[in-house]
DOMI-784833 format. One record per atom (N, C-alpha, C): x, y, z. Coordinates in steps of 0.001 Angstrom, whole numbers, plus 524288, in hexadecimal, padded with zeros to 5 digits. Layout:
N
XYZ;...
//
This chain:
259
98B4AB1EBB98A8B;986DDB1E15986EF;983D0B234998667;98290B25D198ADD;97FABB2AA598AB4;982DEB2EFB9883F;9880CB2F0C98959;98B79B330798709;98BA1B326398116;98C10B2D8797F66;98C17B2C7D979CA;986F7B2E339774C;982A0B2D3B979EB;97D6DB2ED6977F3;97D3DB34C397788;97F1FB378597B89;97EE9B3D2097B83;98219B3F7097704;986DBB3D7097646;98A38B3F6897214;987C1B3E4E96CBF;98599B39B096C34;98339B383A96734;97EABB3BDA965E9;97B49B3CE3969B4;976C3B4018968CF;97833B45CE967D9;97C77B477E96A18;97E11B4CE99699A;980EBB4DF296477;98421B4A36962BA;98772B4B2295E2A;9851AB4964958FF;980FCB462A9593D;97E62B448F9546F;97960B47B3953C8;977CAB489B94ED7;972BAB4B3694DF9;96E4FB47D095012;96A02B4A53951F1;96932B4FEE951F1;96B93B52CF95683;96E23B502A95A38;97039B52AB95EE0;9741AB56F495D81;977B9B55FA959F0;97BA5B59CE95895;97923B5E7A955E5;974C1B5DA59531D;97222B62059507B;96F76B659D9546D;96CEEB635295864;96AC5B668A95C89;96F05B696495F89;97387B66E39601D;977E8B6979962D2;979C1B6E3295F8D;979D7B6D9A95A58;97B4AB720495715;97775B7695957A5;9726DB754B957FB;96E85B7961958A8;96F49B7C0C95DED;9708AB7906961F2;97180B7B5F96712;9764AB7EE1966FD;97A61B7D2396460;97F1EB8058963D0;97DF7B8563960E7;97AADB84F595CBC;97936B899A959C3;97675B8D8F95D3E;972EFB8BCD9608B;9703BB8F669641A;97409B91E196801;977B3B8E98969E9;97B70B907496DCE;97F12B94AB96B92;98085B941E9667B;9844EB978C963FB;981C4B9BE5960D2;97CA5B9C5D9612C;979DEB9FF395DA1;97BB2BA59995E17;97DA5BA7549628C;97F76BAC9F96321;98569BACFC962D4;98842BA97696546;98DD7BA9C296562;9904CBA85196019;98E27BA46295D77;9906FBA29C95869;98C02BA1A39547D;9899BBA5DB95297;984DABA53D94F4F;985B7BA1FF94A67;98A46BA290947E1;98B50B9F7F94317;98BBCB99AE94447;98EB2B986A9485E;98F21B9308949F2;989F2B90E194BB5;98709B943394E71;981C4B929195026;97E3CB916194B79;97EA7B94B194772;97B92B93C7942B6;97D14B8EBC9400D;98220B8D8793FE0;983D4B88A193D7B;981D1B83F39408D;98244B8425945CE;9804FB7FE394901;97A6CB7F2F94853;9779EB8380947F9;971F7B833894752;9709CB80BA9420B;97360B824D93DF5;9723DB8027938BE;97370B7A47938A0;977D7B78BB93AE2;97936B733C93AFE;9754BB700793E33;973C9B7212942B8;97030B6F3094608;96AC4B6EC99439E;9689CB7313941E2;9636DB72FC93F9C;9636DB701693A60;96778B70F993730;967DFB6E339322F;96858B6859932E2;96B5BB66CA936C4;96BFAB612A937B8;966EDB5EA793973;96405B615993CE4;95EF0B5F4B93E9D;95B31B5EE093A13;95B2DB62DD93698;957BBB62C193215;958F8B5E1592E91;95DFDB5D4692D6B;95F8DB58D392A28;95DF2B53B092C81;95EBEB531B931AD;95D67B4E4A93453;9578BB4D4893422;9546DB5151933AE;94EBCB50B9933DC;94C62B4F6592E91;94F7FB4F0992A81;94D66B4E0F9252E;94D73B483A923F4;948ECB461192298;948B5B407E92108;94C40B3F2C91C76;94D01B42D8918E6;95050B41CC9146B;95615B41249160B;957A3B43FC91A1D;95D00B436391C16;95DA2B3E0591EC5;95996B3C6292196;959A4B3720923F4;95A3AB330A91F9A;95747B339F91B6B;9576AB2FE691717;95CD2B2FB59149C;95F1BB34349137C;96454B343C91113;96880B3213914B6;96826B3379919B3;96C11B31AF91D91;96BC5B2BBB91E3D;966EDB29C691E81;96627B242A91F40;96855B211091ABA;967ADB2313915FC;969BFB204591159;96F9BB1F63911D0;97252B230391431;97803B2273914AA;97989B1E55918A2;97608B1D3991C60;97739B197192075;9750CB140A91F6B;970BDB13CF91C9A;96DEBB0EDA91BCA;97070B0BE991720;974D0B095A91834;977E3B06F79140C;976ACB011D9134D;973BBAFEC9916EB;97254AF93F9166C;96CD8AF8C391431;96C24AF59691015;966F2AF52490DAC;9635CAF1E591127;95E30AF29691072;95A7CAEF9491368;95A74AE9DD911CB;958E3AE67191559;95813AE0FE913EE;95307AE071910CF;9534FADDD590C67;94E94ADCCB9096E;94B40AD8BA90C4F;9461CAD93A90BDB;942A2AD5A490E9A;943B2AD00290D2A;94513ACF0F90847;9460DAC9A0906B5;94AFFAC76490921;94E35ACAA990B96;952EEAC8E190E41;951D9AC721913D8;94D66AC8B39161B;94C8EAC7C491BAC;94CA8AC1EF91CFA;949D3ABEDC91A04;9497CAB93791B65;94EB7AB68D91AE3;9522AAB8899177C;95730AB60C916AA;95B88AB7F191A49;95A3CABB3391E21;95E56ABD3A92184;960EFAB8EA924BC;95E38AB4B3925C4;96082AB074928DC;96525AADFA92628;9657DAAE88920FA;96A08AAC7D91E18;96E9CAB04191E46;96DACAB51B91FD7;971B5AB91991FCE;9736BABAC39253F;9704AAB97A92943;97189ABB4792E81;96FC0AB73E9328F;9719CAB8079375F;9706EAB47293BB4;96CC6AB6ED93FBF;96C50ABC1C93F96;9691EABEB794399;967E2AC446941A3;963F9AC69E9441F;9627CACC1F94321;963DEACF2F947FC;96683AD3A89473E;967E9AD72394B9B;964F6ADC4494AD0;961F1ADDBE94ED0;95F0BAE2B194EB8;961A6AE67D95275;96321AEB149507B;965E7AEEDC953B9;96211AF2869567A;96346AF3A995B63;95FFEAF70795E94;9601DAFCB395CBA;95C2FAFFAF95E71;95BC5B053295CB0;95985B089896120;95ADDB076F965DA;958D6B0A8C96A3D;9538EB089196C27;950ECB0BE096F1D;94BECB0A509716E;948A1B0F2997263;94382B0E3B97301;93FDFB122E974B8;93EEDB114297A75;9400CB152B97DA5;93FCDB147A98341;93A41B14D69856C;938B7B10DA98867;93414B110098BA0;92F07B128F988F0;92DE6B106A98471;928F7B11B0981C6;9246FB10279854D;92107B13D4986B2;91CDDB12D398A5C;918E7B0EE698847;9187CB0E879831F;914C9B0AC2980C7;91663B052398203;91B9FB044C98264;91DACAFF149834E;91F79AFE46988E9;920A8B029098BA4;9229CB021B990F7;92847B009A99161;92B19B00A198D1B;93090AFF3098D2C;93326B012598832;93867B00ED9881D;93B56B02BE9838B;939F6AFF6A97EC8;93A43B01E297A24;938F8AFF4D97544;93D38B005D97133;93DABAFD1296D2B;94144AFE3B968E2;93F9DB032B96609;94356B05D39639F;94227B0A7B96097;93F68B090495B85;93D54B0CDA958D9;93B03B0BF5953C9;93EF0B09A294FF6;943CCB0B9195011;947D6B095494CC1;948DCB03AE94E35;948E2B028C9534C;949C5AFD3695509;94571AF99395335;940A1AFB5D9537A;93C51AF82E951B3;93CA2AF73194BC4;93E78AFB03948F6;93F3DAFA529435E;94335AF5F794249;94769AF5E694532;94B56AF1CF944B0;94918AEC8794649;94642AEC6094A97;94421AE77994C8D;9403EAE52D948B2;93CEFAE86E94689;93916AE67B942CB;93BC9AE3F193E24;93FDCAE67593C37;942A6AE45B937B2;94569ADF509392B;947FCADF3593DB0;94AA2ADA8C93F87;946CBAD60694039;94227AD73294234;93E2EAD31E94301;93C88AD0D393DB6;93BC2AD413939C7;93A5DAD22C934AA;93EA2ACEAD93268;94383AD07793315;947E7ACD6193116;94854AC824933E5;9478EAC8419390C;947F6AC36193C0F;943BBABF8893A91;93EF8AC17C939E1;93AA0ABDF89385E;93B76ABBBE932E6;93DB5ABED292F75;93E8FABD0292A1B;94309AB92B929C8;94713AB9FF92CF6;94BEDAB6ED92C6C;94C86AB2A79308D;949E2AB34693522;94AA6AAFA69396B;94F86AB0BC93C95;9524BAB4EE93B90;9570FAB62693E5D;955F6AB7FB943ED;95952AB68E947D5;9589DAB89294D22;95A56ABE4994D7B;9589DAC0EC9518E;95988AC6939521C;95CBEAC79595712;96057ACB4195698;9630CACDAD95B03;961AEAD37795B14;96008AD56395FBF;95F44ADAFB96067;963DFADD399634E;9659EAE1DD961A3;96A58AE41C963B3;96977AE9BB96572;96A61AEAC396A72;969D6AF00696CA5;969F7AEFE997279;96D2CAF334974E2;96DD3AF30597A77;96A3EAF69F97D69;96BBEAF80E9822C;968CAAFB999856A;968FBB01199833A;964A2B03E3983B2;9646DB0954981CA;9654DB0CED9866F;96A1BB0F22986B2;96B8DB126D98B31;96B09B0F8199054;96C69B0A8F99012;96CAEB075A994DD;96791B0589996FF;96343B064799414;95E17B04E299600;95C2DAFFDE99384;95AF6AFBD4996BF;958C6AF6F099493;9531FAF7CB99308;95101AF45198FB0;95395AEFBD98D37;956FCAF155988A6;959F2AEDB1986AF;95D2CAEEC298222;959E3AEF8897D3A;95C45AF22A9796F;9597DAF2B697465;9589FAED51971E6;95C63AE9C3972C0;95BDAAE47E970A1;956EEAE1DE972AF;955F3AE28C977C6;9514EAE02197A11;94C32AE2CC97836;94C60AE7FD977D5;947C1AEAC4975DF;9464BAE8D397070;94A3EAE82396D22;94954AE64B967D4;94784AE0BE967CE;949EDADD5E96B05;94870AD7E596B3C;942C7AD74B96CFE;94157ADA58970F7;93BD3ADA09972E2;93811ADBD596EB8;93964AE00C96BF0;93601AE20E967E0;93599ADE5196348;93A0DADC03961CC;939EEAD84795D78;93663AD39F95EC7;93686AD1FA963B0;93334ACD9C9656D;92D7BACF31965BA;92C74AD38D9684F;92701AD50896969;9244DAD7AA964A6;92720ADAA0961B4;924DDADDA095D73;92549ADB0B95811;9295BAD7CD9576D;92A59AD58595245;92A7CACF9095242;929C7ACD22956CF;92988AC78395729;92E89AC4B4955C4;93301AC724956FC;93816AC4CD955AC;93B50AC46B95AAF;93D7CABFCE95BB6;940D3ABF1F9603E;9466DAC0AB95F0D;9490CAC2C4962F8;94E6FAC4649626A;951E4AC06B96531;955E5ABE6B96288;9593DABA6D964F3;95D6AABCE39686B;95FB4AC146966BC;963E2AC3B7969C9;962A2AC96A96AE0;9643CACB4D96F75;963D7AD0C6970E9;96937AD2A99728A;96B4AAD66A96F7C;9704EAD8CA970C0;96F23ADE0097354;96FD6ADE5C9786D;96DFBAE2DC97B62;97234AE62A97DDC;976F3AE64C97B83;97B33AE96297DC4;97CC4AEE0F97A60;97B7BAEDEA9756D;97DB5AF1C2971BF;97B56AF72997256;97E95AFB2997128;97CDEB009B97143;97D8CB033096BF7;980B5B00D096891;981F7B03219637E;9817AAFEE095F4F;981A5B00A095A6E;9818BAFCDC95619;98626AF92A95667;98AB5AFB379579A;98F4FAF7F69581A;98E89AF3BA95C30;98C58AF5479609C;98B6CAF164964C1;986FDAEDA996356;9831DAEF7296047;97F2CAEBE095E37;981E0AE73C95B93;985ADAE89795840;9886EAE48C95536;98C0DAE149958BB;98EF3AE3F795C1C;992CFAE14495F60;99047ADD7096335;98C30ADF1B965DD;989ABADBBE969B2;98628AD7A296714;9840AAD8D59627D;98137AD4CE95FA0;984EDAD07295DF2;989ABAD1F395C7D;98D8FACE0C95B0D;98EE9ACA9F95FA1;98F44ACCE296450;9906DAC9CE968F2;98C53AC59D969DB;98776AC6A596878;98338AC2F596943;982AAABF16964BC;9833CAC10495FF1;981EAABDC995B57;98673ABA859592C;98B27ABCBA95912;98F63AB9F7956A6;990B3AB4DD95961;99089AB49A95EB1;9917BAAF889614E;98D68AAB6C95FF0;988DFAAD0595E28;984C8AA94A95C97;98503AA805956BF;98911AA9F19543A;9899CAA8C994EA8;9868FAAC3794B09;9844DAB07A94D32;98141AB422949F7;984FEAB840947EF;98652AB7D6942E0;98A1BABB5694086;987C7ABEBE93C4C;98309ABD9093A8B;98087AC08693664;97B70AC2BF9388D;97B00AC7EB93863;97664ACA5A93AD9;973B9ACE1A9372A;96E9EACE4093780;96B79AD24D93501;96AF0AD6AD938E8;96CD7ADB4793797;96C9DADFC693B1A;96824AE3559397E;964A2AE47593D30;9602DAE7D193C45;96102AECF293F30;9611AAF13293C34;96162AF66A93E64;95F97AFA3C93A30;95FA4AFF5D93B80;95DFEB0347937BE;961BAB036693308;95FA6B04BC92E88;962D9B04C7929B8;96779B087592A33;96685B0D0692CA6;96ACEB10CF92D11;96EE9B0F349312C;96D8BB0BA6934A8;9712AB09B09389E;973D9B04B2936E0;9721AB024A932AC;973DAAFD3693124;979B2AFCEE92FC1;97BF4B00B792CD9;98189B003D92B97;98508AFFC093076;983FEB02C093487;98732B026993947;9861AAFD4193C0D;98132AFB8193C01;97FF8AF69193E80;982B0AF20B93BB8;9826FAF1EF9369E;98502AEDD693391;98ACDAEDBB934A3;98D36AF2519347E;992D4AF2A59358C;9943BAF09193AE3;99128AF20993EE0;99231AF07594430;991B4AEA8C944BD;98DB7AE83494289;98CF9AE28E94306;99111ADF8293FF1;992BCAE1AF93BA2;996F0ADF20938B7;99C09ADF4593BED;99D1FAE3A393E5F;9A1CFAE40D941B6;9A18FAE04C94647;99CBEADF0594815;99C26ADB8394C6B;99C7BAD5BB94AC5;99D01AD4BF945AC;99DCBACF65943DA;99934ACCE29410D;9952AACFD193FBA;99098ACDA993D51;990B2ACE7C93758;98E0EACAF39349D;98C3EACC0192F65;986DDACE7392FDB;985FBAD2C192D20;9813FAD5D192E06;97DC9AD5F592929;978C3AD4DF929F7;974C8AD5EF92611;971BAADAA7927E0;97264ADF319254C;96F93AE3DA926FD;969B8AE379925FB;9668FAE4FB929C1;960E8AE54592913;95F06AEA9F92AE1;96025AEEA4927AE;95EA9AF3F892946;958D8AF4F3928DC;95701AF86B92C4C;9517BAF9EE92C6D;95138AFFD192D83;94CCCB022292C88;94C13B07B592DC1;94F20B0B6592A41;94EFFB0A7B92529;951EDB0DC792183;94FA4B13619218A;95310B172E921AD;9519FB1CB39218E;9532EB1F5A91C6B;9566DB1CBC91969;95870B1F0C91494;954F1B1E3D90FE3;94FFEB1D63910B2;94C29B1CC590C91;9492AB21DE90BC8;945E1B2215907E5;942ABB269C906D7;93FCCB283C90BCD;9409AB2CFD90D9F;93E37B2EAB912A0;9385EB2F899124C;93638B2FC090D85;93088B301F90CA1;92E08B34BE90F68;93109B38D491061;92EE6B3D8D912DB;92D69B419090EB7;929B3B44FF90FEF;9288CB495C90C64;92D4BB4CB090B63;92D8FB4EB29069D;931FAB522290503;93731B4F4D90546;93702B4A16904A7;93BDCB471190495;93ED6B46BB909A6;93C58B480D90DF5;93EECB47CE91300;94228B4C9591468;940F2B50F9911F5;943C7B55D39131D;9413AB59209175A;93CFCB574291997;93AB0B5A0191E15;93C68B575E9231C;93DACB5A6C9270E;93FCEB583092BFF;93BC3B54EA92EEB;93DCFB50BC93167;93AA0B4D58934D1;93DDAB4C2E93996;93B24B4BF393E08;93DD6B4AC3942F8;9403EB4566942E1;93D6DB417C940B2;93F45B3C1594085;94483B3BC793DBA;94552B3EFF939C8;94A31B3EBF936B7;94EE9B406893A03;94E0AB43CE93DFC;95268B45549414F;95479B407D94445;950D1B3D6794651;95268B38B894907;9551DB34DB94561;952F7B342E940AA;95541B307F93CEB;95AAFB327693B29;95B49B378993A4F;9604CB39AB938DA;96452B38DA93D31;96293B396294210;9661AB386694679;967EEB32D894692;9647EB2F1894577;965F2B29939454D;969FBB289894105;9692AB2AFF93C7F;96CB5B2A3B93821;971FCB2CA493930;97210B315593B76;97706B33CE93CBF;979F4B30A6940E2;97720B2EB9944C8;9799EB2B60948B4;97C14B268594638;97949B244C9427B;97B52B1FAA93FD8;9802FB20E093C8F;9801FB255C939D3;9849EB26CB936B7;98969B279293A30;988C3B2A2E93E91;98D0DB2ADA94243;98ED3B25979447D;98AFDB22159458F;98C45B1CE89478C;98F80B19CD943BC;98E45B1A1393EC0;99146B173093ADC;996DAB190993AA0;997ADB1E2B93AE3;99CEFB205193ADD;99FDAB1EAF93FC8;99D1FB1F029444C;99FA4B1D8D94930;9A11FB17E89495D;99DC4B147694772;99F00B0EEF94789;9A3A8B0DA594421;9A3FFB102593F87;9A867B0F3293C1E;9AD7CB10EE93E77;9AD49B14C094212;9B201B16BE944A0;9B37AB13AC94961;9AFADB124994CA7;9B0D8B102B951D1;9B062B0A4495246;9AD89B07D294EC4;9ACB8B022B94F23;9AF88AFF2A94AD0;9B28FB01E8947BA;9B546AFF3B9437C;9B8EEAFB19945BA;9B8FBAF6869432C;9BC69AF255944CF;9BAA3AEF74949A5;9B588AF01694AF6;9B35FAED1E94F47;9B441AEF979548E;9B600AF493954D7;9B6A0AF71E959D6;9B149AF7D095C66;9B157AF7C79617F;9AC6BAF82A9644A;9AC2FAFCE2967F4;9AF2EB00DD966CA;9AED8B058696A18;9A998B081196962;9A759B09D396D92;9A203B0C1696D48;9A287B120F96C9D;
//
């Protein structure tokens, strides 16, 4: 798990871009032309990642599932049997709370799932395992927050998964034996295509409920052409998702479960 994390952080932006800058510094005397190329690629990549307009354009390419209209919420019980909320990591040891908390992205998903559950009456499953082996599970963190912060009880907690594929696989192990075959999946809009595909491969009929769209008007001065630190993080999430979609189509095709 740690080796996989190291490789992922090193080979995906912004890690690879910082590595290019380091290589440029290392080669600045021995191979000045190559050093210049590495410097231009590293600095140029960081600049592009920092632009809100690049985040907007990139997100549009990934956000292929439309949002649920508000008038559809109450009727979800006719289209699905349960709501599945996917985990998104955790914030470690927030001193204000004295314990780990869901991330801001996770709270965004929980809030949306709570609204859908209250409107439709559908039960909820939270899906997410241990974060680097540290309890509690993401599923429990979300379930506790849904209860305490949004007044919604969670019926099932799937606490073994580490990936989107495992979210779907282990949720199927819990829900399909109970006759739950149609699920509303709640996750970020840019992550939804991979989530839908994974849950369909696991045997579900899926109603996508995307939230957190980034492919809308960025509402920044100068159209989003000025760099922002937040955009680097968002660009990294989108690049990770694009690589994930390609990887899933290669390694999980036909129901394979190789990790």
